[in-house]
TORMIVEX-256259 format. One record per residue (C-alpha): residue number from 1; x, y, z. Coordinates in steps of 0.05 Angstrom, whole numbers, m for minus. Example, Ala and Ser with C-alpha at 12.3 -4.5 7.8 and 13.67 -1.06 7.14 Angstrom:
<lokes>
+------+--------+--------+--------+
: resi :     c1 :     c2 :     c3 :
+------+--------+--------+--------+
:    1 :    246 :    m90 :    156 :
:    2 :    273 :    m21 :    143 :
+------+--------+--------+--------+
</lokes>
This chain:
<lokes>
+------+--------+--------+--------+
: resi :     c1 :     c2 :     c3 :
+------+--------+--------+--------+
:    1 :    858 :    875 :  m1168 :
:    2 :    932 :    904 :  m1130 :
:    3 :    978 :    854 :  m1120 :
:    4 :   1036 :    868 :  m1060 :
:    5 :   1085 :    790 :  m1068 :
:    6 :   1122 :    816 :   m992 :
:    7 :   1183 :    779 :   m998 :
:    8 :   1230 :    802 :   m933 :
:    9 :   1184 :    802 :   m871 :
:   10 :   1231 :    825 :   m829 :
:   11 :   1240 :    897 :   m863 :
:   12 :   1173 :    910 :   m897 :
:   13 :   1112 :    955 :   m856 :
:   14 :   1045 :    940 :   m869 :
:   15 :   1003 :   1002 :   m866 :
:   16 :    948 :   1013 :   m828 :
:   17 :    980 :    970 :   m781 :
:   18 :    945 :    916 :   m827 :
:   19 :    961 :    852 :   m784 :
:   20 :    983 :    884 :   m719 :
:   21 :    924 :    846 :   m683 :
:   22 :    938 :    787 :   m725 :
:   23 :    892 :    752 :   m675 :
:   24 :    901 :    711 :   m620 :
:   25 :    839 :    657 :   m588 :
:   26 :    797 :    690 :   m555 :
:   27 :    727 :    696 :   m547 :
:   28 :    689 :    753 :   m524 :
:   29 :    731 :    779 :   m457 :
:   30 :    697 :    805 :   m392 :
:   31 :    673 :    882 :   m396 :
:   32 :    735 :    924 :   m390 :
:   33 :    722 :    979 :   m341 :
:   34 :    765 :   1049 :   m343 :
:   35 :    802 :   1073 :   m276 :
:   36 :    763 :   1069 :   m221 :
:   37 :    700 :   1050 :   m254 :
:   38 :    664 :    990 :   m206 :
:   39 :    617 :    966 :   m273 :
:   40 :    576 :    941 :   m287 :
:   41 :    553 :    991 :   m342 :
:   42 :    482 :   1000 :   m350 :
:   43 :    462 :   1009 :   m422 :
:   44 :    391 :   1038 :   m451 :
:   45 :    340 :   1023 :   m511 :
:   46 :    379 :   1081 :   m540 :
:   47 :    451 :   1057 :   m539 :
:   48 :    443 :    994 :   m557 :
:   49 :    409 :   1015 :   m619 :
:   50 :    476 :   1065 :   m636 :
:   51 :    510 :   1010 :   m625 :
:   52 :    476 :    950 :   m671 :
:   53 :    477 :   1024 :   m720 :
:   54 :    555 :   1020 :   m713 :
:   55 :    583 :    968 :   m711 :
:   56 :    538 :    937 :   m779 :
:   57 :    570 :   1001 :   m807 :
:   58 :    638 :    964 :   m807 :
:   59 :    606 :    911 :   m814 :
:   60 :    580 :    919 :   m884 :
:   61 :    649 :    981 :   m903 :
:   62 :    694 :    922 :   m879 :
:   63 :    677 :    850 :   m863 :
:   64 :    705 :    807 :   m913 :
:   65 :    645 :    780 :   m927 :
:   66 :    596 :    825 :   m950 :
:   67 :    537 :    778 :   m958 :
:   68 :    552 :    751 :   m883 :
:   69 :    558 :    827 :   m876 :
:   70 :    479 :    845 :   m888 :
:   71 :    468 :    774 :   m862 :
:   72 :    488 :    789 :   m807 :
:   73 :    464 :    872 :   m797 :
:   74 :    391 :    839 :   m813 :
:   75 :    392 :    789 :   m752 :
:   76 :    417 :    832 :   m700 :
:   77 :    370 :    893 :   m728 :
:   78 :    310 :    835 :   m726 :
:   79 :    316 :    828 :   m661 :
:   80 :    328 :    900 :   m639 :
:   81 :    252 :    912 :   m677 :
:   82 :    227 :    858 :   m634 :
:   83 :    265 :    871 :   m567 :
:   84 :    294 :    807 :   m565 :
:   85 :    342 :    851 :   m536 :
:   86 :    297 :    897 :   m479 :
:   87 :    325 :    850 :   m425 :
:   88 :    398 :    862 :   m427 :
:   89 :    409 :    918 :   m391 :
:   90 :    493 :    924 :   m379 :
:   91 :    544 :    933 :   m427 :
:   92 :    570 :    868 :   m423 :
:   93 :    508 :    820 :   m429 :
:   94 :    496 :    858 :   m489 :
:   95 :    568 :    853 :   m523 :
:   96 :    554 :    793 :   m499 :
:   97 :    500 :    765 :   m536 :
:   98 :    511 :    806 :   m599 :
:   99 :    583 :    768 :   m600 :
:  100 :    539 :    705 :   m604 :
:  101 :    484 :    739 :   m650 :
:  102 :    547 :    748 :   m702 :
:  103 :    592 :    690 :   m695 :
:  104 :    526 :    653 :   m703 :
:  105 :    519 :    675 :   m782 :
:  106 :    595 :    686 :   m791 :
:  107 :    614 :    618 :   m749 :
:  108 :    674 :    671 :   m746 :
:  109 :    714 :    653 :   m679 :
:  110 :    756 :    730 :   m695 :
:  111 :    705 :    773 :   m699 :
:  112 :    690 :    802 :   m619 :
:  113 :    646 :    874 :   m591 :
:  114 :    651 :    892 :   m528 :
:  115 :    656 :    956 :   m472 :
:  116 :    714 :    994 :   m478 :
:  117 :    721 :   1054 :   m435 :
:  118 :    777 :   1080 :   m450 :
:  119 :    760 :   1158 :   m461 :
:  120 :    834 :   1189 :   m486 :
:  121 :    806 :   1258 :   m496 :
:  122 :    783 :   1275 :   m414 :
:  123 :    852 :   1234 :   m387 :
:  124 :    893 :   1275 :   m372 :
:  125 :    951 :   1209 :   m362 :
:  126 :    933 :   1180 :   m422 :
:  127 :    999 :   1148 :   m451 :
:  128 :   1012 :   1176 :   m530 :
:  129 :   1015 :   1123 :   m572 :
:  130 :   1085 :   1105 :   m575 :
:  131 :   1086 :   1097 :   m491 :
:  132 :   1033 :   1045 :   m524 :
:  133 :   1079 :   1017 :   m555 :
:  134 :   1131 :   1016 :   m520 :
:  135 :   1094 :    985 :   m457 :
:  136 :   1069 :    933 :   m500 :
:  137 :   1146 :    925 :   m535 :
:  138 :   1174 :    906 :   m462 :
:  139 :   1116 :    854 :   m443 :
:  140 :   1137 :    820 :   m506 :
:  141 :   1202 :    816 :   m480 :
:  142 :   1181 :    792 :   m413 :
:  143 :   1140 :    739 :   m458 :
:  144 :   1213 :    733 :   m489 :
:  145 :   1168 :    743 :   m552 :
:  146 :   1126 :    676 :   m544 :
:  147 :   1187 :    636 :   m548 :
:  148 :   1167 :    600 :   m470 :
:  149 :   1215 :    548 :   m481 :
:  150 :   1275 :    524 :   m519 :
:  151 :   1319 :    452 :   m507 :
:  152 :   1366 :    400 :   m541 :
:  153 :   1305 :    350 :   m537 :
:  154 :   1354 :    267 :   m521 :
:  155 :   1360 :    228 :   m578 :
:  156 :   1390 :    308 :   m602 :
:  157 :   1320 :    324 :   m616 :
:  158 :   1309 :    421 :   m620 :
:  159 :   1253 :    433 :   m582 :
:  160 :   1216 :    503 :   m586 :
:  161 :   1164 :    521 :   m562 :
:  162 :   1123 :    579 :   m588 :
:  163 :   1062 :    614 :   m547 :
:  164 :   1058 :    671 :   m597 :
:  165 :   1092 :    699 :   m663 :
:  166 :   1113 :    777 :   m648 :
:  167 :   1125 :    828 :   m708 :
:  168 :   1197 :    796 :   m735 :
:  169 :   1211 :    878 :   m730 :
:  170 :   1233 :    870 :   m656 :
:  171 :   1222 :    782 :   m643 :
:  172 :   1266 :    777 :   m690 :
:  173 :   1333 :    766 :   m665 :
:  174 :   1302 :    713 :   m615 :
:  175 :   1270 :    674 :   m673 :
:  176 :   1338 :    669 :   m692 :
:  177 :   1381 :    658 :   m642 :
:  178 :   1323 :    605 :   m633 :
:  179 :   1346 :    572 :   m700 :
:  180 :   1408 :    583 :   m682 :
:  181 :   1409 :    528 :   m637 :
:  182 :   1357 :    483 :   m669 :
:  183 :   1424 :    478 :   m724 :
:  184 :   1457 :    428 :   m712 :
:  185 :   1399 :    379 :   m674 :
:  186 :   1381 :    310 :   m714 :
:  187 :   1301 :    332 :   m719 :
:  188 :   1265 :    401 :   m687 :
:  189 :   1193 :    392 :   m654 :
:  190 :   1160 :    471 :   m649 :
:  191 :   1101 :    465 :   m597 :
:  192 :   1042 :    508 :   m620 :
:  193 :    998 :    475 :   m565 :
:  194 :    994 :    536 :   m526 :
:  195 :    998 :    576 :   m585 :
:  196 :    940 :    629 :   m603 :
:  197 :    968 :    672 :   m661 :
:  198 :   1003 :    725 :   m682 :
:  199 :   1037 :    772 :   m736 :
:  200 :   1050 :    737 :   m803 :
:  201 :   1116 :    765 :   m805 :
:  202 :   1141 :    714 :   m753 :
:  203 :   1119 :    670 :   m789 :
:  204 :   1150 :    686 :   m851 :
:  205 :   1224 :    690 :   m824 :
:  206 :   1220 :    621 :   m785 :
:  207 :   1196 :    585 :   m848 :
:  208 :   1255 :    611 :   m880 :
:  209 :   1299 :    561 :   m845 :
:  210 :   1262 :    504 :   m866 :
:  211 :   1264 :    520 :   m946 :
:  212 :   1330 :    520 :   m990 :
:  213 :   1284 :    573 :  m1038 :
:  214 :   1251 :    632 :  m1051 :
:  215 :   1174 :    599 :  m1029 :
:  216 :   1098 :    634 :  m1037 :
:  217 :   1075 :    620 :   m970 :
:  218 :   1007 :    646 :   m965 :
:  219 :    964 :    706 :   m978 :
:  220 :    918 :    744 :   m952 :
:  221 :    851 :    786 :  m1001 :
:  222 :    848 :    858 :   m958 :
:  223 :    762 :    869 :   m976 :
:  224 :    767 :    952 :   m974 :
:  225 :    813 :    951 :  m1021 :
:  226 :    814 :    905 :  m1069 :
:  227 :    882 :    881 :  m1063 :
:  228 :    921 :    817 :  m1047 :
:  229 :    972 :    821 :  m1010 :
:  230 :   1030 :    753 :  m1019 :
:  231 :   1089 :    725 :   m965 :
:  232 :   1139 :    689 :   m988 :
:  233 :   1206 :    660 :   m962 :
:  234 :   1275 :    692 :   m947 :
:  235 :   1330 :    658 :   m985 :
:  236 :   1376 :    683 :   m955 :
:  237 :   1367 :    686 :   m868 :
:  238 :   1426 :    704 :   m812 :
:  239 :   1466 :    624 :   m789 :
:  240 :   1449 :    568 :   m817 :
:  241 :   1390 :    541 :   m853 :
:  242 :   1342 :    480 :   m831 :
:  243 :   1334 :    450 :   m902 :
:  244 :   1355 :    388 :   m877 :
:  245 :   1314 :    367 :   m815 :
:  246 :   1256 :    331 :   m799 :
:  247 :   1213 :    379 :   m773 :
:  248 :   1137 :    360 :   m734 :
:  249 :   1093 :    408 :   m704 :
:  250 :   1045 :    411 :   m645 :
:  251 :    975 :    421 :   m641 :
:  252 :    913 :    431 :   m604 :
:  253 :    836 :    461 :   m610 :
:  254 :    873 :    527 :   m582 :
:  255 :    925 :    527 :   m627 :
:  256 :    900 :    597 :   m675 :
:  257 :    893 :    644 :   m717 :
:  258 :    966 :    656 :   m736 :
:  259 :    989 :    581 :   m710 :
:  260 :    947 :    543 :   m755 :
:  261 :    979 :    592 :   m821 :
:  262 :   1041 :    575 :   m803 :
:  263 :   1010 :    496 :   m793 :
:  264 :    973 :    507 :   m851 :
:  265 :   1032 :    520 :   m892 :
:  266 :   1065 :    484 :   m875 :
:  267 :   1026 :    424 :   m879 :
:  268 :   1007 :    437 :   m956 :
:  269 :   1087 :    446 :   m969 :
:  270 :   1096 :    375 :   m941 :
:  271 :   1149 :    397 :   m900 :
:  272 :   1123 :    391 :   m836 :
:  273 :   1096 :    318 :   m808 :
:  274 :   1038 :    353 :   m752 :
:  275 :   1018 :    318 :   m680 :
:  276 :    953 :    328 :   m633 :
:  277 :    880 :    356 :   m635 :
:  278 :    847 :    390 :   m687 :
:  279 :    858 :    465 :   m693 :
:  280 :    821 :    516 :   m669 :
:  281 :    789 :    543 :   m745 :
:  282 :    811 :    627 :   m748 :
:  283 :    843 :    643 :   m829 :
:  284 :    813 :    726 :   m807 :
:  285 :    871 :    772 :   m804 :
:  286 :    832 :    816 :   m754 :
:  287 :    836 :    906 :   m735 :
:  288 :    813 :    937 :   m676 :
:  289 :    755 :    994 :   m681 :
:  290 :    729 :   1034 :   m624 :
:  291 :    682 :   1074 :   m613 :
:  292 :    687 :   1119 :   m563 :
:  293 :    627 :   1161 :   m564 :
:  294 :    585 :   1080 :   m560 :
:  295 :    634 :   1062 :   m510 :
:  296 :    648 :    993 :   m552 :
:  297 :    711 :    965 :   m577 :
:  298 :    704 :    918 :   m645 :
:  299 :    755 :    862 :   m676 :
:  300 :    733 :    866 :   m740 :
:  301 :    757 :    816 :   m790 :
:  302 :    775 :    841 :   m856 :
:  303 :    819 :    793 :   m901 :
:  304 :    816 :    725 :   m915 :
:  305 :    875 :    671 :   m927 :
:  306 :    884 :    654 :   m986 :
:  307 :    943 :    579 :   m989 :
:  308 :    978 :    581 :  m1057 :
:  309 :    970 :    503 :  m1068 :
:  310 :    897 :    497 :  m1035 :
:  311 :    867 :    560 :  m1062 :
:  312 :    835 :    569 :   m988 :
:  313 :    838 :    570 :   m902 :
:  314 :    829 :    530 :   m849 :
:  315 :    772 :    574 :   m833 :
:  316 :    726 :    559 :   m791 :
:  317 :    753 :    477 :   m802 :
:  318 :    814 :    482 :   m766 :
:  319 :    873 :    432 :   m790 :
:  320 :    869 :    361 :   m785 :
:  321 :    940 :    332 :   m756 :
:  322 :    974 :    282 :   m794 :
:  323 :    973 :    242 :   m743 :
:  324 :    905 :    257 :   m705 :
:  325 :    929 :    256 :   m621 :
:  326 :    901 :    281 :   m551 :
:  327 :    948 :    346 :   m549 :
:  328 :    975 :    325 :   m479 :
:  329 :   1013 :    256 :   m498 :
:  330 :   1032 :    303 :   m582 :
:  331 :   1104 :    307 :   m561 :
:  332 :   1111 :    250 :   m533 :
:  333 :   1092 :    219 :   m606 :
:  334 :   1128 :    269 :   m629 :
:  335 :   1184 :    258 :   m600 :
:  336 :   1184 :    181 :   m614 :
:  337 :   1163 :    194 :   m690 :
:  338 :   1230 :    222 :   m694 :
:  339 :   1269 :    180 :   m664 :
:  340 :   1246 :    126 :   m712 :
:  341 :   1250 :    157 :   m764 :
:  342 :   1329 :    178 :   m752 :
:  343 :   1353 :    100 :   m729 :
:  344 :   1333 :     92 :   m812 :
:  345 :   1383 :    135 :   m824 :
:  346 :   1429 :    133 :   m757 :
:  347 :   1500 :     72 :   m776 :
:  348 :   1538 :     93 :   m726 :
:  349 :   1525 :     55 :   m652 :
:  350 :   1528 :    106 :   m592 :
:  351 :   1487 :    141 :   m632 :
:  352 :   1441 :     74 :   m637 :
:  353 :   1451 :     57 :   m573 :
:  354 :   1426 :    130 :   m543 :
:  355 :   1364 :    135 :   m584 :
:  356 :   1339 :     60 :   m582 :
:  357 :   1344 :     73 :   m506 :
:  358 :   1303 :    140 :   m512 :
:  359 :   1256 :    108 :   m557 :
:  360 :   1239 :     61 :   m506 :
:  361 :   1228 :    114 :   m454 :
:  362 :   1186 :    135 :   m495 :
:  363 :   1142 :     95 :   m512 :
:  364 :   1122 :     65 :   m445 :
:  365 :   1101 :    131 :   m439 :
:  366 :   1055 :    124 :   m487 :
:  367 :   1035 :     57 :   m477 :
:  368 :   1027 :     45 :   m411 :
:  369 :   1046 :    m27 :   m392 :
:  370 :   1009 :    m50 :   m329 :
:  371 :   1052 :    m92 :   m269 :
:  372 :    985 :   m132 :   m224 :
:  373 :    998 :   m149 :   m146 :
:  374 :   1016 :   m222 :   m165 :
:  375 :   1066 :   m193 :   m207 :
:  376 :   1097 :   m132 :   m161 :
:  377 :   1101 :   m192 :    m95 :
:  378 :   1145 :   m234 :   m144 :
:  379 :   1193 :   m180 :   m159 :
:  380 :   1197 :   m141 :    m85 :
:  381 :   1259 :   m173 :    m43 :
:  382 :   1331 :   m170 :    m41 :
:  383 :   1371 :   m165 :    m77 :
:  384 :   1443 :   m156 :    m57 :
:  385 :   1434 :    m77 :    m43 :
:  386 :   1382 :    m52 :    m76 :
:  387 :   1303 :    m57 :    m52 :
:  388 :   1242 :    m70 :    m79 :
:  389 :   1177 :    m52 :    m45 :
:  390 :   1102 :    m51 :    m58 :
:  391 :   1083 :     10 :    m30 :
:  392 :   1009 :     34 :    m45 :
:  393 :    989 :    m12 :    m98 :
:  394 :   1059 :     19 :   m134 :
:  395 :   1135 :    m17 :   m139 :
:  396 :   1186 :     16 :   m124 :
:  397 :   1267 :      7 :   m130 :
:  398 :   1312 :     37 :    m69 :
:  399 :   1392 :     27 :    m63 :
:  400 :   1426 :     29 :     m6 :
:  401 :   1423 :     89 :     26 :
:  402 :   1392 :    130 :    m35 :
:  403 :   1321 :    154 :    m38 :
:  404 :   1266 :    112 :    m68 :
:  405 :   1238 :    113 :   m134 :
:  406 :   1179 :     92 :   m164 :
:  407 :   1189 :     31 :   m216 :
:  408 :   1146 :     51 :   m295 :
:  409 :   1131 :     m5 :   m317 :
:  410 :   1161 :    m10 :   m395 :
:  411 :   1157 :    m92 :   m417 :
:  412 :   1146 :   m155 :   m374 :
:  413 :   1215 :   m141 :   m330 :
:  414 :   1231 :    m89 :   m351 :
:  415 :   1230 :    m10 :   m310 :
:  416 :   1251 :     66 :   m330 :
:  417 :   1240 :    114 :   m260 :
:  418 :   1228 :    178 :   m277 :
:  419 :   1280 :    213 :   m243 :
:  420 :   1336 :    176 :   m261 :
:  421 :   1334 :    180 :   m336 :
:  422 :   1397 :    152 :   m350 :
:  423 :   1380 :     80 :   m306 :
:  424 :   1342 :     24 :   m318 :
:  425 :   1316 :    m48 :   m288 :
:  426 :   1323 :   m106 :   m310 :
:  427 :   1291 :   m180 :   m269 :
:  428 :   1306 :   m237 :   m289 :
:  429 :   1269 :   m302 :   m274 :
:  430 :   1295 :   m375 :   m267 :
:  431 :   1272 :   m436 :   m310 :
:  432 :   1210 :   m441 :   m263 :
:  433 :   1186 :   m365 :   m273 :
:  434 :   1214 :   m352 :   m199 :
:  435 :   1250 :   m270 :   m207 :
:  436 :   1318 :   m288 :   m183 :
:  437 :   1367 :   m233 :   m206 :
:  438 :   1364 :   m162 :   m218 :
:  439 :   1403 :   m123 :   m273 :
:  440 :   1416 :    m57 :   m274 :
:  441 :   1414 :    m23 :   m336 :
:  442 :   1457 :     53 :   m374 :
:  443 :   1436 :     87 :   m421 :
:  444 :   1512 :     81 :   m433 :
:  445 :   1510 :      8 :   m442 :
:  446 :   1542 :     m8 :   m380 :
:  447 :   1510 :    m62 :   m336 :
:  448 :   1510 :    m87 :   m264 :
:  449 :   1475 :   m137 :   m242 :
:  450 :   1451 :   m178 :   m158 :
:  451 :   1424 :   m243 :   m137 :
:  452 :   1364 :   m260 :    m84 :
:  453 :   1385 :   m254 :    m29 :
:  454 :   1315 :   m256 :      8 :
+------+--------+--------+--------+
</lokes>
C-alpha cells in the first residue's frame, strides 16, 4: 500500500483530478439537455442494458467498497431481468431509479447517475479543457470562492459565512484575506450551514490557522490504487495564526462532504465547538465518469475518509453537533456562547459592558419573552417626548417625530429595538405596580428618563 503525506495543500496538485469533485451535496439532478434539445429523451431495453453494464463495470473497478459494488450490480441486473425497468422509457426516469436502487444498497449520497447529452466529437463549439477550466474558475471568482460574508459581529466576534471549499490553488488568497480579518477578533464563527463541500486543500489551509504545530487532519484510502493519502496542516501560513481564538462551527442537514470533513476533523481534534443540526453524512471523495456513447454520467466515490483519531468517518451518519439546535437559531446560540466564554476572562469594564449588552440581546432572541395584552396596556402612554402605543397586538416606541419602532421584550419591563441595537427601553413602576417612568438605556452606559405625563 502506497502512503502519501500531503502537508502543503496550496502547493500540491493531485493527479487525475483527484478530489476535484470532492462533492457538493446533491441527489439526482434534473436530466441534462443538450443545446436545442426539447427532451425528455427516450430509452429502450437495449440501452437500459448497456447503461447497467457500464455502470456495473465502473462500480466494480472503482467504487470504494467492492462487496457493495457487487451487491448493487446484483440488484440492478435482477430488476432488469424481471423487466422492472421496462416502464421507465425516458433517460431521466431510468437514471433516477438506478440512483435510488444503488443508494438503497450503498446508502451513499455521493453516488448518482444521470443523463448527459454533451457530445464533444460532434460539436464544433465545444469548449477545450483549458476553456472549461477558465469558465469554472470565473464562476468560482464570481462566488468569491465560497466566502459569502466576512464580518465582525458585536462583541468582537469574527464571522465567516462559507458556502463552499474552493481549491486553495485558486481560492487561497481570498481565504488568507478572510483569516487575516479574524486575527484581532476575540472569537471566530465559521458558518457551514449552506456548505455542500469542495476541496480538501482549502480544509488544510483554513485548519492551519487554528493550530500551532503541524497536525494530521485526515486520510483517504483510494481503492483502485490501494493507497492512502494523508492531509496535514501547514506549519506556516501568511499572517497571524488564530491558535488561541475559540472557534465555533455552525452546521445543518445540508452541511455535506468537505464541509463535514472540516467539522469532523475539528471536532475530533477538540479544536471547535459545533452548533446546529446533524450533518448530511457524505464522507467519500468522488470523480465524475462520462459515457458519451450511452449518454450518461456517473458520480462515483472512489475512496473513503479515515480520521486519524476515530479511525473511521461520518459516512451515512453525519456529525452530531456538541449542541443540537435548529439550524436557523445556530448563529445566535453560537454568538451568545462565545460571549459567555469571553465574560469568564475579560476584565476591562468597557469590553465587559459591550459583551454583556450583546449577550443579553441574543438571549432575548433565543428565548423570546411574551407580553400579554394587559401588560401592553400598562406600558402604553406618553412619557415626555416618548410615546408608547399598542398596534395590532404589538408594542411600539416613538420619540418626537422620529420613526416608531416595535419593542421586543427582553425581560419584565425591559425591551429592545431591532433597528436600534445601541438602545433599550426600561419601564419603572411605583410601589403599587403602576408604570410611572420610562428609562432609555444606551450601550455606552448613558441613560435618560422621563416621567409618565399621560
